[in-house]
matplotlib code that plots the C-alpha trace (Angstrom):
import matplotlib.pyplot as plt

x = [-4.7, -4.2, -7.1, -9.4, -8.4, -9.0, -12.4, -13.3, -12.2, -14.3, -17.4, -17.2, -15.7, -19.1, -20.9, -18.1, -18.0, -21.7, -21.5, -18.8, -20.8, -23.8, -21.7, -19.6, -21.4, -18.2, -17.2, -13.5, -13.0, -14.9, -12.8, -9.7, -10.9, -12.1, -8.7, -7.0, -9.2, -8.5, -4.7, -5.0, -6.7, -4.0, -1.3, -2.9, -4.6, -2.2, -3.1, -6.9, -8.9, -10.3, -13.9, -13.4, -12.0, -15.4, -16.2, -12.7, -13.2, -16.5, -15.3, -12.2, -14.2, -16.6, -13.8, -12.0, -15.3, -15.9, -12.3, -12.6, -15.7, -14.0, -10.9, -13.0, -15.0, -11.8, -10.1, -13.1, -13.1, -9.4, -9.6, -12.2, -10.1, -7.0, -8.7, -9.8, -6.5, -4.4, -6.6, -7.8, -11.3, -13.9, -15.2, -17.6, -21.1, -22.5, -20.0, -20.6, -24.4, -23.9, -21.9, -24.5, -27.2, -25.4, -24.9, -28.5, -29.5, -27.3, -28.9, -32.4, -31.6, -30.1, -33.4, -35.2, -33.3, -34.6, -33.6, -31.2, -29.5, -29.2, -27.7, -25.2, -24.2, -23.7, -21.8, -19.4, -18.9, -19.5, -18.3, -15.6, -16.5, -15.4, -18.0, -17.2, -17.8, -21.2, -22.0, -21.3, -23.3, -26.4, -25.8, -25.6, -22.8, -20.2, -21.5, -24.9, -23.4, -21.6, -24.9, -26.6, -23.7, -23.8, -27.6, -27.2, -24.5, -26.3, -29.4, -27.4, -25.7, -29.0, -30.9, -28.2, -27.6, -31.3, -31.4, -28.4, -30.0, -33.2, -31.3, -29.2, -30.6, -31.5, -30.9, -33.6, -32.8, -35.1]
y = [16.6, 19.4, 21.3, 18.3, 17.6, 21.3, 21.1, 17.9, 19.5, 22.7, 20.7, 17.9, 19.3, 20.4, 17.2, 14.9, 17.0, 16.6, 12.9, 12.6, 14.8, 12.5, 9.7, 11.4, 14.5, 16.3, 19.3, 19.4, 15.7, 15.7, 18.5, 16.5, 13.3, 15.1, 16.8, 13.4, 11.8, 14.4, 14.1, 10.3, 10.7, 13.2, 10.7, 8.0, 10.1, 8.8, 5.2, 5.8, 6.5, 10.1, 8.8, 6.9, 9.7, 10.7, 7.1, 6.6, 9.8, 8.7, 5.2, 6.6, 9.1, 6.3, 4.0, 6.8, 7.6, 4.0, 3.6, 6.7, 5.4, 2.1, 3.9, 6.1, 3.2, 1.1, 4.1, 4.5, 0.8, 0.9, 3.9, 2.2, -1.0, 0.9, 2.7, -0.6, -2.5, 0.5, 0.9, 4.3, 3.2, 5.8, 5.3, 8.2, 6.6, 9.5, 8.8, 5.1, 5.7, 8.1, 5.5, 2.8, 5.2, 5.9, 2.2, 1.6, 4.4, 2.9, -0.5, 1.0, 2.9, -0.3, -2.0, 0.6, -0.7, -3.4, -6.9, -7.5, -4.2, -4.9, -8.3, -6.8, -4.0, -6.4, -8.9, -6.3, -4.0, -6.1, -9.4, -7.8, -9.9, -8.8, -7.5, -10.3, -12.9, -11.5, -11.0, -14.7, -15.8, -13.8, -14.4, -10.7, -8.6, -6.8, -3.5, -4.3, -5.0, -1.6, 0.1, -1.5, -0.3, 3.3, 3.4, 2.0, 4.4, 7.4, 6.4, 6.0, 9.3, 11.1, 9.6, 10.1, 13.7, 14.3, 12.7, 14.8, 18.0, 17.2, 16.5, 19.6, 22.3, 25.5, 28.8, 31.4, 35.1, 37.5]
z = [-69.8, -67.2, -68.7, -68.5, -64.9, -64.0, -65.7, -63.8, -60.5, -61.1, -62.2, -59.7, -56.5, -55.0, -56.0, -54.6, -51.4, -51.0, -51.5, -48.9, -46.5, -46.9, -45.6, -43.0, -41.9, -41.0, -43.1, -42.4, -42.7, -46.0, -47.4, -46.5, -48.1, -51.3, -51.6, -51.1, -53.7, -56.3, -55.5, -55.9, -59.3, -60.4, -59.5, -61.5, -64.3, -67.0, -66.3, -66.1, -69.1, -69.1, -69.4, -66.2, -64.1, -62.6, -61.6, -60.2, -58.1, -56.7, -55.9, -54.2, -52.1, -51.1, -50.1, -48.1, -46.3, -45.4, -44.3, -42.1, -40.4, -39.7, -38.4, -36.1, -34.8, -34.2, -32.5, -30.1, -29.3, -28.7, -26.4, -24.2, -24.2, -23.3, -20.5, -19.1, -19.3, -18.1, -15.0, -16.2, -16.8, -15.9, -12.5, -12.8, -12.7, -14.8, -17.6, -17.5, -17.6, -20.5, -22.5, -21.8, -22.9, -26.1, -26.8, -26.2, -28.5, -31.2, -30.8, -30.9, -34.2, -35.7, -34.9, -37.2, -40.2, -42.5, -41.3, -44.2, -43.7, -39.9, -40.6, -43.1, -40.8, -37.8, -39.9, -41.4, -38.4, -35.3, -36.5, -38.7, -41.7, -45.2, -47.6, -50.1, -47.5, -46.5, -50.2, -50.9, -47.9, -49.0, -52.7, -53.6, -55.0, -52.8, -54.1, -52.8, -49.4, -49.6, -50.5, -47.4, -45.2, -46.6, -46.1, -42.5, -41.5, -43.0, -41.1, -37.8, -38.3, -39.1, -36.2, -33.7, -34.7, -34.5, -31.0, -29.9, -31.1, -29.3, -26.1, -26.2, -23.9, -25.5, -23.8, -23.7, -23.7, -22.0]

ax = plt.figure().add_subplot(projection="3d")
ax.plot(x, y, z, "-o")
ax.set_aspect("equal")
plt.show()
């Protein structure tokens, strides 16, 4: 079993890392999640059929990426909320304007998505509804809801990174 696991690790590490990077776009975070996913597979390798190890690995990394995105979003929302209730809210007009501009950018990028994907993203992330509930409402599978979410988040990340790169001043050397 150890030899098969090592073989899977050597053959799949790069592919699983690339999959995670497509979702998150953060090298260090992806390495951590891929390592955690392989560790989780190793802990459960005896109870999972060897033929299903690869599928288990991809499902695990997908779930960990989605959980990380949710955690980061919740943390950011909590940080703003905490600043407001603790009286440490930012009074700097420039920072307030910057936040409003970022939120506006996010809403504009969401408008670029297909209507169904927009609805699913808003239902799952803004209204905090479960994938299964949204799937039942739309008469689709939970995995289809997840695919819409992954597609939407990848689009948001790509467009916001592109926007950030375009707005970053470049220095010219003479």
